[in-house]
C-alpha positions as CSV (number, residue, x, y, z in Angstrom):
1,X,25.0,-66.9,13.9
2,X,26.7,-66.0,10.7
3,X,25.4,-65.5,7.3
4,X,27.6,-68.4,6.0
5,X,25.7,-71.3,6.8
6,X,27.7,-74.5,5.2
7,X,25.3,-77.6,4.1
8,X,27.3,-80.6,3.4
9,X,26.3,-84.4,3.0
10,X,28.5,-86.8,5.0
11,X,28.6,-90.4,5.1
12,X,31.2,-93.4,6.3
13,X,34.5,-91.9,7.4
14,X,33.6,-88.4,7.2
15,X,30.2,-89.0,9.3
16,X,32.2,-91.2,11.7
17,X,34.7,-88.0,12.6
18,X,31.5,-85.8,13.1
19,X,29.7,-88.2,15.5
20,X,30.5,-86.6,19.1
21,X,29.4,-83.0,17.8
22,X,26.3,-84.4,16.0
23,X,25.7,-86.5,19.3
24,X,26.0,-83.3,21.2
25,X,23.2,-81.5,19.4
26,X,20.9,-84.4,19.0
27,X,21.0,-84.2,23.0
28,X,20.5,-80.9,22.8
29,X,17.7,-80.6,20.7
30,X,15.8,-83.4,21.9
31,X,16.0,-82.6,25.4
32,X,13.4,-79.4,24.8
33,X,9.7,-79.5,24.3
34,X,7.9,-81.9,22.9
35,X,10.8,-84.2,23.4
36,X,11.9,-84.1,26.8
37,X,14.4,-86.8,25.7
38,X,17.5,-86.9,28.6
39,X,19.9,-88.7,26.2
40,X,23.6,-89.6,26.6
41,X,26.5,-89.5,24.4
42,X,27.4,-93.2,24.4
43,X,23.7,-93.9,23.1
44,X,23.7,-91.1,20.6
45,X,27.2,-92.2,19.1
46,X,25.9,-96.2,19.0
47,X,22.6,-94.8,17.1
48,X,24.7,-92.6,14.6
49,X,27.2,-95.4,14.1
50,X,24.2,-97.4,12.1
51,X,24.5,-94.3,9.5
52,X,28.2,-94.2,9.3
53,X,28.2,-98.3,8.8
54,X,24.8,-98.3,6.5
55,X,25.5,-98.5,2.7
56,X,23.8,-95.9,0.9
57,X,23.2,-93.4,4.1
58,X,23.7,-89.8,4.1
59,X,23.7,-87.3,6.8
60,X,23.5,-83.7,6.0
61,X,25.5,-81.7,8.4
62,X,24.4,-77.6,8.6
63,X,27.6,-75.7,10.2
64,X,27.6,-72.3,11.1
65,X,31.6,-71.8,11.2
66,X,32.9,-75.0,12.7
67,X,29.9,-75.7,14.6
68,X,27.0,-78.1,13.7
69,X,23.7,-76.3,14.1
70,X,21.5,-78.6,12.3
71,X,21.8,-82.2,10.4
72,X,19.0,-84.6,8.6
73,X,19.6,-88.5,8.7
74,X,18.3,-91.0,5.8
75,X,19.4,-94.2,4.8
76,X,18.1,-96.9,2.7
77,X,15.1,-99.0,4.6
78,X,16.9,-102.3,4.2
79,X,19.8,-100.9,6.4
80,X,17.3,-100.2,9.2
81,X,16.6,-102.5,11.8
82,X,13.4,-104.9,11.5
83,X,11.0,-103.3,14.1
84,X,11.6,-100.0,11.7
85,X,11.0,-102.1,8.3
86,X,7.8,-103.6,10.0
87,X,5.3,-101.0,9.5
88,X,6.3,-100.8,5.6
89,X,6.4,-104.5,5.2
90,X,3.0,-104.8,6.5
91,X,1.6,-102.2,4.4
92,X,2.7,-103.5,1.3
93,X,6.1,-101.5,0.8
94,X,9.3,-103.3,-0.5
95,X,11.9,-102.0,2.1
96,X,14.6,-102.2,-1.4
97,X,12.6,-99.2,-2.7
98,X,12.3,-97.1,0.4
99,X,14.9,-94.1,1.7
100,X,14.1,-93.5,5.3
101,X,14.6,-90.0,6.5
102,X,15.4,-90.6,10.0
103,X,14.9,-87.0,11.4
104,X,15.9,-83.5,11.3
105,X,17.5,-81.6,14.1
106,X,18.0,-77.6,14.3
107,X,19.1,-75.5,16.8
108,X,16.7,-72.6,16.8
109,X,17.9,-70.6,14.1
110,X,15.3,-69.6,11.7
111,X,17.5,-69.1,8.7
112,X,18.9,-72.9,9.0
113,X,15.4,-74.3,8.4
114,X,15.0,-73.5,4.4
115,X,18.1,-74.8,3.9
116,X,17.8,-78.2,5.6
117,X,14.0,-78.1,4.1
118,X,15.6,-77.8,0.5
119,X,17.9,-80.6,1.3
120,X,15.4,-83.0,1.7
121,X,13.5,-82.3,-1.0
122,X,16.6,-82.7,-2.8
123,X,16.6,-86.5,-1.2
124,X,13.4,-87.2,-3.2
125,X,15.1,-87.4,-6.3
126,X,17.1,-90.6,-5.2
127,X,17.0,-93.7,-7.1
128,X,13.9,-95.1,-4.4
129,X,10.2,-95.2,-5.2
130,X,9.5,-93.3,-1.7
131,X,11.1,-91.6,0.4
132,X,9.3,-91.0,4.1
133,X,10.4,-89.0,7.2
134,X,10.1,-91.1,10.8
């Protein structure tokens, strides 16, 4: 791993271009314990396309050279499915005021972790009243 990890927020068309590599990263990370998820590229591409389409979404990518080694996903809760919104509305939260952090995935490179955690702290400064992670 190089010492030049680049952290880049992407959305829309820029995110769309990264979807194949990001899907592969998610499958690789979630394959291991404790998830043991046997994902497939088509499902992951459809899932990630939600973030590319959603207004106000962001995916923060960590790259080592040209390789994506980590990512964090987030979007306004109103852009998520009713199923994801339901626990928040049941607890009295207005989905229009919640910025939902979907997940963070990272290859086991310990020097990348503080950088991604720093990006999550920065998201808390956006216009939403609540910032939660799934």
